[in-house]
C-alpha atoms as one frame of an Amber mdcrd trajectory, in Angstrom:
protein
  19.594 -21.502   6.863  19.938 -18.024   5.485  15.831 -16.723   4.529  15.404
 -16.735   1.079  16.003 -13.288  -0.926  12.552 -11.319  -1.789  12.002  -9.781
  -5.241  10.869  -5.979  -5.372   8.606  -4.013  -7.512   6.868  -1.360  -8.088
   3.040  -0.958  -8.927  -0.371   0.734  -9.264  -2.930  -0.579  -7.176  -6.050
  -1.007  -9.540  -8.362  -2.498  -7.476  -9.528  -2.929  -3.703 -10.404  -6.548
  -2.279 -12.023  -8.160   0.654  -9.892  -9.289   2.969  -7.163  -5.866   2.960
  -6.062  -7.483  -0.142  -5.192  -5.530  -3.282  -4.550  -5.939  -6.979  -1.466
  -4.103  -8.310  -0.606  -3.880 -11.857   3.050  -3.993 -11.523   5.310  -1.682
 -13.890   6.110  -4.737 -15.815   2.680  -5.727 -16.817   2.303  -8.338 -14.700
  -0.684  -7.980 -12.339  -0.922  -9.833  -8.933  -2.311 -10.172  -5.474  -1.072
  -8.365  -2.718  -1.841  -8.389   1.155  -1.018  -5.263   3.702   2.572  -5.838
   5.508   2.502  -5.731   9.235   4.124  -2.379   9.855   1.724  -1.042   7.334
  -1.192  -1.965   9.226   0.683  -1.050  12.705   1.001   2.377  11.613  -2.640
   2.600   9.797  -1.356   3.419   6.637  -4.419   3.200   4.011  -3.772   2.505
   0.582  -6.484   3.391  -1.985  -7.045   2.578  -5.779  -4.725   4.775  -7.828
  -1.770   4.958  -5.140   1.695   4.126  -6.390   3.322   1.074  -4.181   6.290
  -1.130  -3.376   5.633  -4.667  -3.624   7.573  -7.446  -2.262   7.379 -10.901
  -3.739   8.981 -14.710  -3.310  10.722 -16.312  -6.249   8.687 -19.231  -5.353
   5.265 -17.801  -6.245   5.097 -14.553  -8.590   1.365 -14.131  -8.118   0.614
 -13.115  -4.773   2.415 -10.585  -2.844   2.745  -7.824   0.002   2.401  -4.102
  -0.189   5.630  -2.874   2.143   5.925   0.657   1.058   3.008   3.663  -0.632
   4.848   6.491  -2.882   3.088   9.732  -1.562   1.712  11.604  -4.497   2.402
  14.902  -5.929  -0.055  16.883  -3.620   0.636  14.883  -0.631   1.853  18.226
   1.171  -1.339  20.059   0.694  -3.826  22.050   2.020  -5.668  20.279   4.940
  -9.077  19.384   5.234 -11.284  21.247   7.516 -11.976  19.818  10.848 -15.233
  18.572  11.817 -17.207  19.735  14.900 -16.586  22.588  17.607 -12.683  23.760
  17.047 -12.892  24.772  20.725 -12.949  21.073  21.766  -9.901  19.230  20.596
  -9.255  15.314  20.669  -6.273  14.700  23.145
């Protein structure tokens, strides 16, 4: 049996909730609760309030979703923050 088709939306993270969940305001005005996808956890992609994200949702429950992508903002390629500690010793 084929897997059901998932619906993808883009939105804005408005609030960080406990248990790695987020409140996301979709572009069409709806508000959903979303959790981080496994690939984002595996690659340690952090999501903060105010980030643009892509949410994947099942057609059966349009109140819950899964964050599958965090869009880079305009200043993502900006200068890096200064390193802490002694620059002579680097972590390997």
